[in-house]
N, C-alpha and C positions, 0 to 999 in steps of 0.2 A: 345168623352169618354167621360162620365158626371166623375166630381170630385168625388162622395160621391152616393157608390149603397152598399144594403144591399141583402144580400143571406141568404133566409130565408126560412122557410116554416110556416103556420099559425098555424099547431099545434104541437107549438115546443118554444125553450129558442128564439129563433127569437124576439117573443112577446114582450121580454124585450128591447131586442133592437130598437125595432121600436119606442116604447115607450121612447125609451133616446132619440131615432133620432127627434121624434115629438116635445119633451121638448126643445132642441138644435132649431130646427126650420130652420133647412140648407134644402137645395132642396136636394133629393137622389132620385135617382132609387132602382125597387127593381126587384129582380132575384129570382121570384120563384123555387126553386129545391123541387122537388118528393124524399123521401126516396128511398131507394135503389141504382141501377144503376148509375141516377144522380148525387147522394153527390158521388158515387163512380167513377165516371169520371176520367180521368186524368188532362182535364181542372180544374176541380175543387178542384183534391186533389195537385194540384200546388196552390191554395189557400188556402185552409185548410186539412194538410195530414193527417187526423184524419176522414175527410170524413163526417163532419158533420155542422150543419148549429146551430147557425150565422155565419157569419164572416161579415166585413166591409174592405172596399177597400175605402181609401181617398188619392185621388192623387195617387201616388207611395207605399202606405202606406197600405197595408194587418193585418189587426187585428180581433183574436179570441179570444175566452172563454168569456162569457157573459160579467161578471164583469168588464173585461179587457176592452172592449166596453165602458161600461158606463164609466169608468174613463180617457179611453183616449178620448173619445168625452166630457168629461165636461172639459177636457183642450186644446184640438183642436179649441175648441168655447166658450171661457170666457166671450165673452159679455153675452150669455144666464145664467150666473152665478149658475151655478151648481156643481160647488166645493167652497169652502171655501178658502180664500188667502193663499197659503203654509206654513206661521208658525202659521194657526190656523187647520189644516189637523189631528189632530190628533184624533179625534173622527169620523171623516171622515171617515182616512185610518181604523180606528178598525172596526168599525159596515160594512161598506163594504164586506170588507175580513172575518169578522164574519159572514155575513149572506151567503159569497161563500163557507166558511170552513162546521163550527160547523153547520150551519142550515140546509144549504145543502144537506151534510153529513146524517143528522138524517131524512131531510124528505124521501130520496133516503132511509135510511137504512127501514123505516115504511113503504114506498111505497112496496118494495122488500120481507117484510115480515120478515124482521133480527131483530130477538132479540139479542142484546148482553148480556153474562154474567156477573153479577154484578164484577166478577174478573175481568174481560176481558176489565171494560170500561176506564182504562188507556189508552190503548191503543187504543182507537180510538179519533176522533178529536174533540167530542160533547163529550164525557164523559156519561151523558146521558140526557133522554129527560126532566127530570123534571130541571136540571141545565142550559140550555137552555131556556128555556120559563122564566123561574123567573128572567135570568139574561137579555131577551128582555123587560119581564115586568118593572124591576128595571130603563131601560134606557131608557122606554118609558111613563112612572105614570107619568111626566111634563105635561106629553099631547104637548108636541111641536113634532118635528122631529128627527131623529136619531140622527141625530149629530150637536143640537141644535134647535135653531127657525127660520132656514131659510130651508127648500126645498132641498135637493142635489141629486146628483147620487145614495148615498147610498139608500135613500129612492127609489129608480125608484127597485133596486134588492132587496132590502129586502121586500120592499111594493110587489114585484111581487114571490116573494119564501112565504111568509107569503098566498098568496093567493092562491097561486096552492097548499102549502102543504092542507088548510084547505077545500077547496075547495073539493078536492078529498081523504078525508078523512087521512091525514097522519100526522096531525096535529088538536091536540083537539083545541078549539074556546076557546079564552079567552077574557073578557070584553077589557081587555088596547090595545092588538094586535085589536081587530075588531073596533073599536073607531078610530086607529091609520088607519086603514086600508081605513075607511069611507072617512078621509081627503083627501088619494089619490086617493080611486078611480074616483072621480067628478072632478080631474084635465082636464082642457079641452083637453091636451095632451094623459093623458091617455085614453078619451075618441074617440080621433081620431085616435089613436091607434087599438083601439078594435075594432070599425067599418071597419077599411081595413085589418086588419086577417081576422074579421068575414066571410067579403063580399069576403074573397078569399077559406073559407072554404065552402060556401052558395053552389056556383054550385056544388061542388063535391058532397052535402049533398044530391042534387036534382036529 
């Protein structure tokens, strides 16, 4: 049995998990699950009771939720240098979970066409779009990565959410954020991950 397995679909958040795995550099097996019955089958529900991808199995450990997968892999493979030392993780944790919370919630609401009335902004995690974008622009204005001068797992997750949101019109394009993404998309690991997932889509498209 392989030590590390990715359960995914090429048109899912599994693309983020694959990018993270390629950054880690450890060998892994890919199990592609189609939407519908395969993701809801008892054998997969034993891995992820939500019946969703991605998930990873690392030895006897299962991890679901894409941000958790990124954080777990950074810790499980410290030689890859994808997390700061524990004493220097304040910004890393802050922005990893900002991306998994307010930013992803904003992208989801926009994608579903849900407008939050001004009087209800305090009840949603992101408040409003202007606040989310202003926070990100301020954090990235220095031109480095989200947690400082070094690339981390937080950049994998944040970058993927920004790409998804702008690619499909769920976030407006902003120069600071586009310059940030341009640094990420040329990373060899991102290119490898993209090629692998795109190759899985192509046969079905044909």
